[in-house]
N, C-alpha and C positions, 0 to 999 in steps of 0.2 A: 807643720805646716799643723796648724788645728786639726782637733777630729769635732768631726760635722756630729752634728745631736737630728736626731727625731724623733718623734716626741710622738706615738699610737694610744686610737684612744679605742678598751678595751669591752666588747657591747656587753661583760659581763657590769661593765661600770668605773672598773682601775684601768687606767692607764699604765701604757709600757714604756721603756725609754729606754734606745735602742741608738750605744753611739761607733760611730764605722772612719777610717781616717781618707786621705782624699787619694793615697796612691789607690790603698784595695776599691774604692767605685773605678779613680777610670784603670787596670785593666780590667776591672767590673765591664766597663763603658765599651771591652771591647774587644771581650770575651765576648760580649755579646750584638757585637758588629751594630755598640745605637755611637753613633760618629757623632751626634751633635749634642751631648752634656757630653762626649769624650772634649771635643777641641770648645764649646763656650769652658772647663776648668781651665786648659788650660791658655784660655787668652786671657784667662780674670787673672789666673800665677802670676802672666809674662806680664800684663801688668801690672798690677800692684809688686812686680819687681824693675819695671819699669820704674813709676816711678815714685815710688822710697829711695830709689838708686840715683833721678835728679836731685830729690828734697837733698838727700843724703854728700851730695857735688856744691850747689849751692852752694849749703853750709856750712863745708869744711872750706870754700872760695871767702869764704863772708865772716869766717874766723883768724884767715888765716889772711885778711887785711882787715880787720882787728886786727892783730897782734896779739889772738888770743890764745 
């Protein structure tokens, strides 16, 4: 899974960039009992997984039909 990036503007005028691993965020949401973002991230991951699976299965059927 990709890293999530957050850019925060500091009061002194600069900014700080922080990288989060999604598995760390999921574990943090569970520890804080903050279930809405936890289920939102899981739902998004499942949607992406199923969408990619459908695209791969359709393209495999098309390639098999064409004989490539």
